[in-house]
C-alpha positions as CSV (number, residue, x, y, z in Angstrom):
1,M,0.1,-0.6,0.3
2,V,0.7,3.4,-1.0
3,G,0.9,6.0,1.9
4,V,1.0,9.5,1.4
5,G,3.6,11.5,0.0
6,Q,5.3,8.6,-1.3
7,R,6.1,8.1,-4.9
8,L,5.3,5.4,-7.0
9,G,8.0,4.0,-9.7
10,K,8.7,5.2,-12.7
11,A,5.7,5.3,-15.1
12,P,6.2,2.5,-18.2
13,R,7.4,3.7,-20.6
14,R,4.1,4.4,-23.3
15,P,3.4,3.2,-27.0
16,A,5.0,6.3,-29.1
17,G,1.7,8.1,-30.4
18,R,-0.8,7.4,-26.7
19,T,-3.3,9.8,-25.6
20,D,-1.4,9.9,-21.7
21,G,-5.5,9.2,-19.9
22,R,-4.6,10.5,-16.2
23,M,-3.7,13.6,-18.7
24,E,-7.2,13.8,-20.3
25,A,-8.5,13.6,-17.6
26,S,-7.3,16.3,-15.2
27,S,-7.0,18.5,-18.5
28,A,-11.7,17.4,-18.2
29,L,-11.3,17.8,-14.4
30,R,-9.2,21.9,-14.5
31,G,-12.4,23.2,-17.8
32,G,-14.9,20.7,-14.7
33,V,-13.7,23.1,-12.7
34,R,-13.5,26.0,-13.7
35,A,-17.5,25.5,-15.7
36,L,-18.2,25.4,-11.8
37,L,-16.3,28.0,-11.1
38,L,-18.5,30.0,-13.4
39,V,-21.7,29.0,-12.9
40,L,-21.2,29.9,-9.1
41,L,-20.2,33.5,-10.0
42,L,-23.4,33.1,-12.3
43,C,-25.4,32.5,-9.2
44,A,-24.0,34.6,-7.9
45,S,-25.0,37.5,-9.8
46,C,-28.1,36.5,-10.3
47,E,-28.8,36.4,-6.6
48,G,-27.5,40.0,-6.3
49,R,-30.1,41.6,-9.2
50,D,-33.0,38.6,-7.0
51,S,-32.2,41.0,-4.1
52,D,-32.3,44.5,-6.1
53,L,-35.9,43.1,-7.1
54,N,-37.5,42.5,-2.9
55,H,-36.9,46.5,-2.6
56,V,-39.2,48.9,-2.5
57,T,-37.8,52.0,-4.3
58,C,-37.8,55.4,-5.3
59,G,-40.1,56.0,-8.1
60,S,-42.2,52.3,-7.8
61,L,-45.8,53.2,-7.9
62,L,-47.5,50.7,-5.1
63,K,-50.3,50.0,-2.3
64,L,-50.1,49.1,1.2
65,V,-51.9,47.1,3.5
66,N,-52.4,47.7,7.2
67,T,-50.6,43.6,8.5
68,R,-53.1,44.1,11.2
69,H,-56.9,45.3,10.1
70,N,-55.9,43.7,6.2
71,V,-56.6,47.0,4.4
72,R,-54.8,49.2,2.0
73,L,-54.3,52.7,2.1
74,H,-56.9,54.5,0.1
75,S,-57.7,58.0,-1.0
76,H,-60.7,60.0,-3.7
77,D,-61.5,63.6,-3.8
78,V,-63.6,63.2,-0.7
79,K,-63.2,66.2,1.8
80,Y,-63.3,65.7,5.4
81,G,-66.1,67.9,6.7
82,S,-63.9,68.4,10.1
83,G,-60.9,69.5,10.7
84,S,-58.6,70.5,8.2
85,G,-61.1,70.3,5.4
86,Q,-58.6,68.4,3.0
87,Q,-58.5,65.7,1.1
88,S,-59.7,62.0,3.5
89,V,-57.3,59.5,3.7
90,T,-58.9,55.8,3.9
91,G,-58.1,52.2,4.6
92,V,-60.5,50.1,2.0
93,E,-60.5,45.9,2.0
94,A,-61.1,46.0,-1.6
95,A,-57.6,44.9,-3.3
96,D,-58.4,46.2,-6.6
97,D,-59.5,49.3,-6.1
98,A,-57.4,51.8,-8.6
99,N,-57.4,54.0,-5.9
100,S,-55.3,52.7,-3.4
101,Y,-51.9,53.2,-5.5
102,W,-49.1,55.5,-4.3
103,Q,-45.5,56.5,-4.9
104,I,-42.6,56.9,-3.3
105,R,-40.5,59.3,-3.5
106,G,-38.0,62.1,-1.2
107,R,-38.6,64.2,0.1
108,P,-38.8,68.2,-1.6
109,S,-35.3,69.3,0.0
110,R,-33.7,65.9,-0.3
111,P,-35.6,64.3,-3.6
112,C,-34.4,60.2,-4.3
113,Q,-32.6,58.8,-7.3
114,R,-35.0,56.6,-8.7
115,G,-34.8,52.9,-8.6
116,A,-33.1,53.4,-6.0
117,A,-33.2,51.4,-2.4
118,V,-35.0,52.8,-0.2
119,Q,-33.0,52.9,3.3
120,C,-34.1,51.9,6.7
121,G,-34.2,56.0,8.2
122,Q,-35.3,57.9,4.8
123,A,-37.4,60.7,4.8
124,I,-40.5,60.1,1.5
125,R,-43.5,61.7,0.6
126,I,-45.6,59.4,-0.6
127,T,-47.9,61.1,-3.4
128,H,-51.8,59.8,-4.1
129,M,-51.4,58.3,-8.0
130,K,-55.1,59.2,-9.1
131,T,-55.4,63.2,-7.0
132,G,-51.1,64.2,-7.0
133,R,-51.9,65.0,-2.9
134,N,-49.5,63.6,-1.1
135,L,-49.9,61.6,2.5
136,H,-50.0,64.2,4.9
137,S,-50.8,65.0,8.8
138,H,-50.7,67.8,11.1
139,H,-52.3,68.9,14.9
140,F,-55.8,68.3,13.2
141,S,-57.7,66.1,15.2
142,S,-59.5,62.7,13.4
143,P,-63.2,62.0,13.2
144,L,-64.0,59.5,14.4
145,S,-61.4,58.2,16.9
146,N,-59.9,61.6,18.2
147,N,-56.4,60.6,16.9
148,Q,-54.1,62.9,14.4
149,E,-55.5,63.2,11.4
150,V,-54.3,61.7,8.7
151,S,-55.1,63.6,5.0
152,A,-53.9,63.8,1.6
153,F,-52.7,67.4,0.9
154,G,-51.2,69.9,-1.9
155,E,-51.5,69.8,-6.4
156,N,-49.5,68.0,-8.7
157,G,-47.1,66.4,-6.1
158,E,-46.3,68.7,-3.7
159,G,-47.2,70.4,-1.0
160,D,-45.6,71.3,2.3
161,D,-43.4,70.1,5.5
162,L,-46.0,68.0,6.4
163,D,-46.5,65.8,3.9
164,V,-42.3,63.4,5.1
165,W,-42.5,60.3,6.4
166,T,-39.2,58.3,7.7
167,V,-39.9,54.5,6.7
168,Q,-38.8,52.5,10.9
169,C,-37.3,48.9,9.7
170,D,-34.5,47.2,10.1
171,G,-32.0,46.2,8.2
172,V,-30.6,48.6,5.9
173,H,-33.7,48.7,3.3
174,W,-37.3,48.3,3.1
175,E,-37.4,45.1,1.8
176,R,-40.9,44.0,0.1
177,D,-41.9,41.9,1.7
178,E,-41.2,43.4,5.7
179,A,-43.7,45.4,7.0
180,V,-43.2,48.8,8.4
181,R,-43.9,51.7,10.4
182,F,-44.2,55.5,8.5
183,K,-43.5,58.1,11.3
184,H,-44.0,61.5,10.8
185,A,-41.5,63.4,10.4
186,G,-43.5,66.5,11.9
187,T,-45.6,65.6,14.7
188,D,-43.7,62.2,15.8
189,A,-47.0,60.1,14.8
190,F,-47.5,57.3,13.2
191,L,-49.9,55.8,10.1
192,S,-52.1,53.4,12.3
193,V,-55.6,52.0,11.7
194,T,-57.5,51.1,14.4
195,G,-60.5,49.9,12.7
196,E,-63.8,52.9,13.2
197,A,-65.9,52.8,10.1
198,Y,-67.5,55.2,7.9
199,G,-71.0,56.1,7.3
200,H,-72.3,58.2,4.3
201,P,-70.6,58.6,1.2
202,I,-67.7,56.6,2.3
203,R,-70.2,53.7,4.1
204,G,-67.4,50.8,5.5
205,Q,-63.8,52.5,4.9
206,R,-61.6,52.8,7.4
207,E,-60.2,55.9,9.4
208,V,-56.7,56.2,9.1
209,H,-54.7,58.3,11.5
210,A,-51.7,59.0,13.2
211,M,-51.4,58.1,16.6
212,G,-48.6,59.4,19.1
213,A,-46.9,55.7,20.1
214,P,-45.9,52.8,17.8
215,G,-48.4,50.1,18.1
216,P,-49.4,47.1,16.3
217,H,-52.0,49.0,14.3
218,G,-49.5,50.7,13.0
219,W,-47.3,48.9,10.3
220,W,-47.1,48.1,6.4
221,R,-46.4,46.9,3.3
222,A,-45.7,47.0,0.6
223,M,-47.9,45.1,-1.8
224,E,-49.9,45.0,-5.3
225,G,-47.2,47.5,-7.2
226,V,-45.1,48.3,-10.0
227,F,-41.5,48.3,-8.8
228,I,-38.9,50.6,-10.2
229,Q,-35.6,49.6,-10.7
230,P,-32.1,50.9,-11.5
231,S,-31.9,51.7,-15.5
232,Q,-34.3,49.1,-16.0
233,E,-38.3,48.2,-17.4
234,P,-40.5,48.9,-13.7
235,L,-41.1,45.7,-12.3
236,R,-44.8,44.1,-12.8
237,H,-46.3,42.9,-9.8
238,D,-50.1,41.1,-8.8
239,E,-52.4,43.7,-11.1
240,L,-50.2,45.9,-12.5
């Protein structure tokens, strides 16, 4: 038996013109290793691209669902009858309502690059697609729960500093399958739903308001939408 590191005797002389099988095997092995390394590199690259697709990005158009009450953030050209009198913001159970689409944008003084992943802790604006007004809050009382009113404010995507919300999440970026909180930059209150329902003319829709402390009613997750990627076509998800 030959131990590791021991030397074998001289190999028998091969007839002229005969190919060395061991050299062929060694060459094939090296080729196989190179191919395997190439596959691993390609897989790593694909994994990186797939990871990029998991982020919510600037410019994306999406729906946000409250994970506690399973209603989507919604607005429409219906004004509050009290408080600010601005455009109302509600929660709806229907998944197919076009009035539930919102666009993720940078703050007025610091726009975010189209397709860039939104970072945890980043200040953003959330703009209603149909009306062009921004998710907004202030110290008016909400009509049903007497929490802090949340409205849609501005024209053509431009309002004021009370349109700014900070994304609160774990990790580095806002992941599409992750529940996050939205903290109002101007008042430090959290976007929430606690279940109060309106009557006419928006019967059954839930009140959306802001609360002074984080809690189980303030978690939101990205749902249906068009997710913008850097230098790529929009990534369509579910309805769009």
